[in-house]
PAVO-705024 format. One record per residue (C-alpha): residue number from 1; residue in three letters; x, z, y. Coordinates in nm, 2 decimals, always signed. Example, Ala and Ser with C-alpha at 12.3 -4.5 7.8 and 13.67 -1.06 7.14 Angstrom:
# residues 2
{num=1 residu=Ala xx=+1.23 zz=+0.78 yy=-0.45};
{num=2 residu=Ser xx=+1.37 zz=+0.71 yy=-0.11};
END
This chain:
# residues 251
{num=1 residu=Met xx=-1.47 zz=+0.77 yy=+1.92};
{num=2 residu=Ala xx=-1.36 zz=+1.05 yy=+1.67};
{num=3 residu=Ala xx=-1.16 zz=+1.36 yy=+1.70};
{num=4 residu=Asp xx=-0.79 zz=+1.30 yy=+1.84};
{num=5 residu=Asn xx=-0.63 zz=+1.45 yy=+1.56};
{num=6 residu=Gln xx=-0.77 zz=+1.16 yy=+1.32};
{num=7 residu=Lys xx=-0.57 zz=+0.88 yy=+1.22};
{num=8 residu=Leu xx=-0.60 zz=+0.55 yy=+1.41};
{num=9 residu=Tyr xx=-0.76 zz=+0.36 yy=+1.15};
{num=10 residu=Gln xx=-1.03 zz=+0.67 yy=+1.09};
{num=11 residu=Asn xx=-1.12 zz=+0.67 yy=+1.46};
{num=12 residu=Ile xx=-1.19 zz=+0.28 yy=+1.41};
{num=13 residu=Ile xx=-1.41 zz=+0.34 yy=+1.11};
{num=14 residu=Ala xx=-1.59 zz=+0.63 yy=+1.28};
{num=15 residu=Ala xx=-1.65 zz=+0.40 yy=+1.58};
{num=16 residu=Leu xx=-1.82 zz=+0.14 yy=+1.38};
{num=17 residu=Gln xx=-2.00 zz=+0.39 yy=+1.16};
{num=18 residu=Ala xx=-2.14 zz=+0.48 yy=+1.49};
{num=19 residu=Asp xx=-2.21 zz=+0.12 yy=+1.59};
{num=20 residu=Ile xx=-2.41 zz=+0.06 yy=+1.24};
{num=21 residu=Ser xx=-2.62 zz=+0.42 yy=+1.30};
{num=22 residu=Ala xx=-2.71 zz=+0.30 yy=+1.63};
{num=23 residu=Gly xx=-2.85 zz=-0.05 yy=+1.48};
{num=24 residu=Arg xx=-2.57 zz=-0.25 yy=+1.71};
{num=25 residu=Phe xx=-2.47 zz=-0.38 yy=+1.33};
{num=26 residu=Arg xx=-2.75 zz=-0.40 yy=+1.08};
{num=27 residu=Glu xx=-2.74 zz=-0.45 yy=+0.69};
{num=28 residu=Gly xx=-2.59 zz=-0.80 yy=+0.63};
{num=29 residu=Asp xx=-2.46 zz=-0.87 yy=+0.98};
{num=30 residu=Arg xx=-2.11 zz=-0.98 yy=+1.00};
{num=31 residu=Leu xx=-1.86 zz=-0.77 yy=+1.18};
{num=32 residu=Pro xx=-1.66 zz=-0.92 yy=+1.46};
{num=33 residu=Pro xx=-1.33 zz=-1.09 yy=+1.35};
{num=34 residu=Glu xx=-1.00 zz=-0.94 yy=+1.34};
{num=35 residu=Arg xx=-0.87 zz=-1.04 yy=+1.67};
{num=36 residu=Val xx=-1.20 zz=-0.90 yy=+1.84};
{num=37 residu=Leu xx=-1.15 zz=-0.56 yy=+1.69};
{num=38 residu=Val xx=-0.78 zz=-0.56 yy=+1.79};
{num=39 residu=Glu xx=-0.88 zz=-0.61 yy=+2.14};
{num=40 residu=Arg xx=-1.16 zz=-0.39 yy=+2.14};
{num=41 residu=Phe xx=-0.97 zz=-0.08 yy=+1.98};
{num=42 residu=Gln xx=-0.61 zz=-0.18 yy=+2.15};
{num=43 residu=Val xx=-0.44 zz=-0.12 yy=+1.79};
{num=44 residu=Ser xx=-0.25 zz=-0.37 yy=+1.57};
{num=45 residu=Arg xx=-0.36 zz=-0.58 yy=+1.32};
{num=46 residu=Leu xx=-0.22 zz=-0.36 yy=+1.06};
{num=47 residu=Thr xx=-0.46 zz=-0.09 yy=+1.15};
{num=48 residu=Ile xx=-0.75 zz=-0.28 yy=+1.17};
{num=49 residu=Arg xx=-0.68 zz=-0.38 yy=+0.83};
{num=50 residu=Glu xx=-0.64 zz=-0.05 yy=+0.71};
{num=51 residu=Ala xx=-0.97 zz=+0.02 yy=+0.86};
{num=52 residu=Met xx=-1.15 zz=-0.25 yy=+0.70};
{num=53 residu=Ile xx=-1.02 zz=-0.18 yy=+0.37};
{num=54 residu=Gly xx=-1.11 zz=+0.20 yy=+0.41};
{num=55 residu=Met xx=-1.45 zz=+0.09 yy=+0.51};
{num=56 residu=Glu xx=-1.50 zz=-0.12 yy=+0.19};
{num=57 residu=Ile xx=-1.39 zz=+0.19 yy=-0.03};
{num=58 residu=Leu xx=-1.65 zz=+0.41 yy=+0.16};
{num=59 residu=Gly xx=-1.91 zz=+0.13 yy=+0.05};
{num=60 residu=Leu xx=-2.00 zz=+0.04 yy=+0.43};
{num=61 residu=Val xx=-1.91 zz=-0.32 yy=+0.42};
{num=62 residu=Ala xx=-1.80 zz=-0.58 yy=+0.18};
{num=63 residu=Ala xx=-1.56 zz=-0.86 yy=+0.23};
{num=64 residu=Arg xx=-1.68 zz=-1.18 yy=+0.12};
{num=65 residu=Arg xx=-1.39 zz=-1.44 yy=+0.07};
{num=66 residu=Gly xx=-1.40 zz=-1.73 yy=+0.32};
{num=67 residu=Ser xx=-1.68 zz=-1.59 yy=+0.54};
{num=68 residu=Gly xx=-1.58 zz=-1.23 yy=+0.67};
{num=69 residu=Val xx=-1.68 zz=-0.86 yy=+0.66};
{num=70 residu=Tyr xx=-2.05 zz=-0.79 yy=+0.62};
{num=71 residu=Val xx=-2.23 zz=-0.46 yy=+0.67};
{num=72 residu=Thr xx=-2.39 zz=-0.35 yy=+0.33};
{num=73 residu=Ala xx=-2.63 zz=-0.08 yy=+0.25};
{num=74 residu=Pro xx=-2.57 zz=+0.28 yy=+0.32};
{num=75 residu=Pro xx=-2.31 zz=+0.37 yy=+0.09};
{num=76 residu=Ala xx=-2.38 zz=+0.59 yy=-0.24};
{num=77 residu=Asn xx=-2.05 zz=+0.67 yy=-0.39};
{num=78 residu=Gly xx=-2.02 zz=+1.03 yy=-0.18};
{num=79 residu=Leu xx=-1.71 zz=+0.97 yy=+0.00};
{num=80 residu=Glu xx=-1.62 zz=+1.06 yy=+0.34};
{num=81 residu=Thr xx=-1.39 zz=+0.93 yy=+0.59};
{num=82 residu=Ser xx=-1.16 zz=+1.24 yy=+0.57};
{num=83 residu=Glu xx=-1.11 zz=+1.16 yy=+0.22};
{num=84 residu=Leu xx=-0.94 zz=+0.84 yy=+0.33};
{num=85 residu=Asp xx=-0.62 zz=+1.09 yy=+0.42};
{num=86 residu=Ile xx=-0.35 zz=+0.84 yy=+0.39};
{num=87 residu=Gly xx=-0.26 zz=+0.48 yy=+0.37};
{num=88 residu=Ala xx=+0.02 zz=+0.28 yy=+0.16};
{num=89 residu=Phe xx=+0.20 zz=+0.19 yy=+0.47};
{num=90 residu=Glu xx=+0.24 zz=+0.54 yy=+0.62};
{num=91 residu=Leu xx=+0.32 zz=+0.69 yy=+0.28};
{num=92 residu=Thr xx=+0.58 zz=+0.43 yy=+0.19};
{num=93 residu=Ala xx=+0.75 zz=+0.49 yy=+0.53};
{num=94 residu=Ala xx=+0.79 zz=+0.85 yy=+0.46};
{num=95 residu=Arg xx=+0.92 zz=+0.79 yy=+0.11};
{num=96 residu=Arg xx=+1.17 zz=+0.54 yy=+0.29};
{num=97 residu=Val xx=+1.32 zz=+0.84 yy=+0.47};
{num=98 residu=Val xx=+1.28 zz=+1.10 yy=+0.20};
{num=99 residu=Glu xx=+1.42 zz=+0.89 yy=-0.11};
{num=100 residu=Gly xx=+1.69 zz=+0.71 yy=+0.09};
{num=101 residu=Glu xx=+1.85 zz=+1.06 yy=+0.12};
{num=102 residu=Thr xx=+1.75 zz=+1.16 yy=-0.23};
{num=103 residu=Ala xx=+1.95 zz=+0.84 yy=-0.36};
{num=104 residu=Ala xx=+2.27 zz=+0.91 yy=-0.15};
{num=105 residu=Ile xx=+2.28 zz=+1.28 yy=-0.28};
{num=106 residu=Ala xx=+2.22 zz=+1.15 yy=-0.63};
{num=107 residu=Ala xx=+2.52 zz=+0.94 yy=-0.62};
{num=108 residu=Thr xx=+2.74 zz=+1.22 yy=-0.54};
{num=109 residu=Met xx=+2.57 zz=+1.46 yy=-0.81};
{num=110 residu=Ala xx=+2.42 zz=+1.24 yy=-1.11};
{num=111 residu=Thr xx=+2.59 zz=+1.30 yy=-1.44};
{num=112 residu=Asp xx=+2.69 zz=+1.03 yy=-1.66};
{num=113 residu=Glu xx=+2.39 zz=+1.10 yy=-1.90};
{num=114 residu=Glu xx=+2.14 zz=+1.06 yy=-1.59};
{num=115 residu=Ile xx=+2.28 zz=+0.74 yy=-1.49};
{num=116 residu=Ala xx=+2.25 zz=+0.62 yy=-1.84};
{num=117 residu=Glu xx=+1.87 zz=+0.71 yy=-1.85};
{num=118 residu=Leu xx=+1.80 zz=+0.54 yy=-1.50};
{num=119 residu=Glu xx=+1.95 zz=+0.22 yy=-1.70};
{num=120 residu=Thr xx=+1.71 zz=+0.28 yy=-1.97};
{num=121 residu=Ile xx=+1.41 zz=+0.33 yy=-1.73};
{num=122 residu=Leu xx=+1.49 zz=+0.01 yy=-1.55};
{num=123 residu=Asn xx=+1.48 zz=-0.18 yy=-1.88};
{num=124 residu=Arg xx=+1.14 zz=-0.03 yy=-1.96};
{num=125 residu=Met xx=+1.03 zz=-0.13 yy=-1.59};
{num=126 residu=Ile xx=+1.15 zz=-0.53 yy=-1.70};
{num=127 residu=Asp xx=+0.92 zz=-0.47 yy=-1.99};
{num=128 residu=Glu xx=+0.63 zz=-0.33 yy=-1.78};
{num=129 residu=Asn xx=+0.63 zz=-0.65 yy=-1.54};
{num=130 residu=Asn xx=+0.69 zz=-0.88 yy=-1.84};
{num=131 residu=Ala xx=+0.37 zz=-0.72 yy=-1.96};
{num=132 residu=Gly xx=+0.15 zz=-0.86 yy=-1.70};
{num=133 residu=Glu xx=-0.22 zz=-0.75 yy=-1.74};
{num=134 residu=Thr xx=-0.17 zz=-0.60 yy=-2.07};
{num=135 residu=Leu xx=+0.01 zz=-0.32 yy=-1.90};
{num=136 residu=Thr xx=-0.20 zz=+0.01 yy=-2.00};
{num=137 residu=His xx=-0.05 zz=+0.23 yy=-1.72};
{num=138 residu=Asp xx=+0.06 zz=+0.03 yy=-1.39};
{num=139 residu=Glu xx=+0.41 zz=+0.10 yy=-1.29};
{num=140 residu=Ala xx=+0.47 zz=+0.40 yy=-1.50};
{num=141 residu=Ala xx=+0.87 zz=+0.32 yy=-1.57};
{num=142 residu=Asp xx=+0.88 zz=+0.30 yy=-1.17};
{num=143 residu=Arg xx=+0.74 zz=+0.61 yy=-1.09};
{num=144 residu=Glu xx=+0.97 zz=+0.78 yy=-1.37};
{num=145 residu=Phe xx=+1.28 zz=+0.56 yy=-1.20};
{num=146 residu=His xx=+1.21 zz=+0.73 yy=-0.89};
{num=147 residu=Leu xx=+1.14 zz=+1.09 yy=-1.01};
{num=148 residu=Gly xx=+1.48 zz=+1.05 yy=-1.21};
{num=149 residu=Ile xx=+1.71 zz=+0.95 yy=-0.91};
{num=150 residu=Ala xx=+1.52 zz=+1.28 yy=-0.74};
{num=151 residu=Ser xx=+1.60 zz=+1.49 yy=-1.07};
{num=152 residu=Ala xx=+1.97 zz=+1.36 yy=-1.04};
{num=153 residu=Thr xx=+2.01 zz=+1.55 yy=-0.71};
{num=154 residu=Gln xx=+2.00 zz=+1.87 yy=-0.88};
{num=155 residu=Asn xx=+1.80 zz=+1.99 yy=-0.62};
{num=156 residu=Asp xx=+1.46 zz=+2.14 yy=-0.74};
{num=157 residu=Ala xx=+1.30 zz=+2.14 yy=-0.37};
{num=158 residu=Leu xx=+1.38 zz=+1.75 yy=-0.32};
{num=159 residu=Tyr xx=+1.25 zz=+1.67 yy=-0.65};
{num=160 residu=Leu xx=+0.94 zz=+1.86 yy=-0.58};
{num=161 residu=Val xx=+0.91 zz=+1.65 yy=-0.24};
{num=162 residu=Val xx=+0.96 zz=+1.31 yy=-0.40};
{num=163 residu=Lys xx=+0.71 zz=+1.41 yy=-0.68};
{num=164 residu=Thr xx=+0.46 zz=+1.50 yy=-0.41};
{num=165 residu=Leu xx=+0.47 zz=+1.21 yy=-0.24};
{num=166 residu=Trp xx=+0.40 zz=+1.01 yy=-0.55};
{num=167 residu=Glu xx=+0.12 zz=+1.23 yy=-0.64};
{num=168 residu=Val xx=-0.05 zz=+1.18 yy=-0.31};
{num=169 residu=Arg xx=+0.00 zz=+0.80 yy=-0.38};
{num=170 residu=Glu xx=-0.20 zz=+0.84 yy=-0.68};
{num=171 residu=Arg xx=-0.48 zz=+1.03 yy=-0.54};
{num=172 residu=Ser xx=-0.53 zz=+0.84 yy=-0.23};
{num=173 residu=Pro xx=-0.81 zz=+0.60 yy=-0.25};
{num=174 residu=Leu xx=-0.69 zz=+0.41 yy=+0.05};
{num=175 residu=Ala xx=-0.32 zz=+0.38 yy=-0.08};
{num=176 residu=Met xx=-0.40 zz=+0.29 yy=-0.42};
{num=177 residu=Glu xx=-0.69 zz=+0.05 yy=-0.29};
{num=178 residu=Met xx=-0.37 zz=-0.16 yy=-0.11};
{num=179 residu=Leu xx=-0.14 zz=-0.13 yy=-0.38};
{num=180 residu=Arg xx=-0.41 zz=-0.27 yy=-0.60};
{num=181 residu=Arg xx=-0.45 zz=-0.56 yy=-0.40};
{num=182 residu=Ser xx=-0.05 zz=-0.60 yy=-0.39};
{num=183 residu=Arg xx=-0.04 zz=-0.61 yy=-0.78};
{num=184 residu=Ser xx=-0.34 zz=-0.86 yy=-0.77};
{num=185 residu=Ala xx=-0.14 zz=-1.05 yy=-0.55};
{num=186 residu=Gly xx=+0.14 zz=-1.06 yy=-0.82};
{num=187 residu=Val xx=+0.37 zz=-0.81 yy=-0.65};
{num=188 residu=Lys xx=+0.56 zz=-0.61 yy=-0.89};
{num=189 residu=Pro xx=+0.85 zz=-0.38 yy=-0.90};
{num=190 residu=Gln xx=+1.14 zz=-0.55 yy=-0.75};
{num=191 residu=Ile xx=+1.40 zz=-0.53 yy=-1.05};
{num=192 residu=Asp xx=+1.70 zz=-0.65 yy=-0.82};
{num=193 residu=Asp xx=+1.61 zz=-0.37 yy=-0.59};
{num=194 residu=His xx=+1.63 zz=-0.10 yy=-0.87};
{num=195 residu=Arg xx=+1.96 zz=-0.25 yy=-1.00};
{num=196 residu=Ala xx=+2.12 zz=-0.23 yy=-0.68};
{num=197 residu=Ile xx=+2.00 zz=+0.15 yy=-0.63};
{num=198 residu=Val xx=+2.13 zz=+0.23 yy=-1.00};
{num=199 residu=Asp xx=+2.43 zz=+0.05 yy=-0.93};
{num=200 residu=Ala xx=+2.51 zz=+0.23 yy=-0.62};
{num=201 residu=Ile xx=+2.47 zz=+0.57 yy=-0.77};
{num=202 residu=Ala xx=+2.68 zz=+0.46 yy=-1.07};
{num=203 residu=Ala xx=+2.95 zz=+0.34 yy=-0.83};
{num=204 residu=Arg xx=+2.91 zz=+0.70 yy=-0.66};
{num=205 residu=Asp xx=+2.87 zz=+0.57 yy=-0.32};
{num=206 residu=Pro xx=+2.61 zz=+0.77 yy=-0.12};
{num=207 residu=Asp xx=+2.59 zz=+0.53 yy=+0.19};
{num=208 residu=Ala xx=+2.53 zz=+0.21 yy=-0.05};
{num=209 residu=Ala xx=+2.28 zz=+0.41 yy=-0.27};
{num=210 residu=Arg xx=+2.09 zz=+0.52 yy=+0.07};
{num=211 residu=Asn xx=+2.08 zz=+0.15 yy=+0.21};
{num=212 residu=Ala xx=+1.96 zz=+0.02 yy=-0.12};
{num=213 residu=Met xx=+1.67 zz=+0.27 yy=-0.15};
{num=214 residu=Arg xx=+1.55 zz=+0.22 yy=+0.20};
{num=215 residu=Asp xx=+1.60 zz=-0.15 yy=+0.17};
{num=216 residu=His xx=+1.39 zz=-0.15 yy=-0.12};
{num=217 residu=Leu xx=+1.12 zz=+0.06 yy=+0.01};
{num=218 residu=Gly xx=+1.13 zz=-0.14 yy=+0.34};
{num=219 residu=Arg xx=+1.05 zz=-0.46 yy=+0.11};
{num=220 residu=Val xx=+0.74 zz=-0.27 yy=-0.04};
{num=221 residu=Ile xx=+0.59 zz=-0.23 yy=+0.33};
{num=222 residu=Glu xx=+0.69 zz=-0.60 yy=+0.40};
{num=223 residu=Asn xx=+0.49 zz=-0.68 yy=+0.07};
{num=224 residu=Leu xx=+0.19 zz=-0.50 yy=+0.18};
{num=225 residu=Leu xx=+0.20 zz=-0.66 yy=+0.50};
{num=226 residu=Val xx=+0.23 zz=-0.99 yy=+0.33};
{num=227 residu=Val xx=-0.07 zz=-0.92 yy=+0.13};
{num=228 residu=Thr xx=-0.28 zz=-0.81 yy=+0.38};
{num=229 residu=Glu xx=-0.20 zz=-1.10 yy=+0.61};
{num=230 residu=Thr xx=-0.28 zz=-1.33 yy=+0.33};
{num=231 residu=Asp xx=-0.63 zz=-1.16 yy=+0.28};
{num=232 residu=Ala xx=-0.70 zz=-1.28 yy=+0.60};
{num=233 residu=Ile xx=-0.56 zz=-1.62 yy=+0.62};
{num=234 residu=Asn xx=-0.75 zz=-1.68 yy=+0.29};
{num=235 residu=Arg xx=-1.08 zz=-1.59 yy=+0.44};
{num=236 residu=Val xx=-1.00 zz=-1.82 yy=+0.76};
{num=237 residu=Arg xx=-0.91 zz=-2.10 yy=+0.52};
{num=238 residu=Asp xx=-1.22 zz=-2.09 yy=+0.30};
{num=239 residu=Glu xx=-1.42 zz=-2.06 yy=+0.59};
{num=240 residu=Thr xx=-1.28 zz=-2.36 yy=+0.74};
{num=241 residu=Ala xx=-1.32 zz=-2.56 yy=+0.43};
{num=242 residu=Arg xx=-1.68 zz=-2.45 yy=+0.37};
{num=243 residu=Leu xx=-1.77 zz=-2.57 yy=+0.72};
{num=244 residu=Arg xx=-1.59 zz=-2.91 yy=+0.68};
{num=245 residu=Gly xx=-1.76 zz=-2.94 yy=+0.36};
{num=246 residu=Arg xx=-2.11 zz=-2.90 yy=+0.52};
{num=247 residu=Ala xx=-2.03 zz=-3.14 yy=+0.80};
{num=248 residu=Gly xx=-1.91 zz=-3.39 yy=+0.53};
{num=249 residu=Leu xx=-1.57 zz=-3.41 yy=+0.65};
{num=250 residu=Gly xx=-1.39 zz=-3.34 yy=+0.33};
{num=251 residu=Arg xx=-1.01 zz=-3.33 yy=+0.37};
END
């Protein structure tokens, strides 16, 4: 197993890489199913899914819909496991803490002009959602909305923290891949959630603003869980259908 200061999913990747190097899994072999890996490493399904996505990014495996996860040729993309520094779950959990308090402070400090700007950004967010696949800069208004709230605290240090969390999100291969999968599954910025945040700030209600932001980012985490669960379910469903077809059972 890898060093203790690594994240759980990085340890799992390192262990499976060692298996591949030792010939226990060769190119073209299917890795054990999720439930077996959960038992082997004594971690949650979420951690296994994060590790599998990380291995796909590194070019170590390829997920075949309806079949499983297979070892590929040695990777040529040059990425190292250490570059998968943070996943979307961990990052969003941190944002939930920081941005919850940021929204509460904004409710006491935002100017009327800043609140009006949040309304304008929210309208752009609606336009981005409606643009669908024609969108050229994914969720640009969403990012601007959250940074606008941070700016409305009148606290440069808080703004820098929130901005840094978004920058980490955008440069993390693992976080961006998980968010890409979420968008591919049809998940978009939740307008009702953002509306509740603006309304609470406009009402100068710190508790409501904090709760609205925390609820929103909690739902982001829930959506990511659903998307990764759906990936696994679809593989099982497609594999079952394939086997039934081979057996001539039809439906």
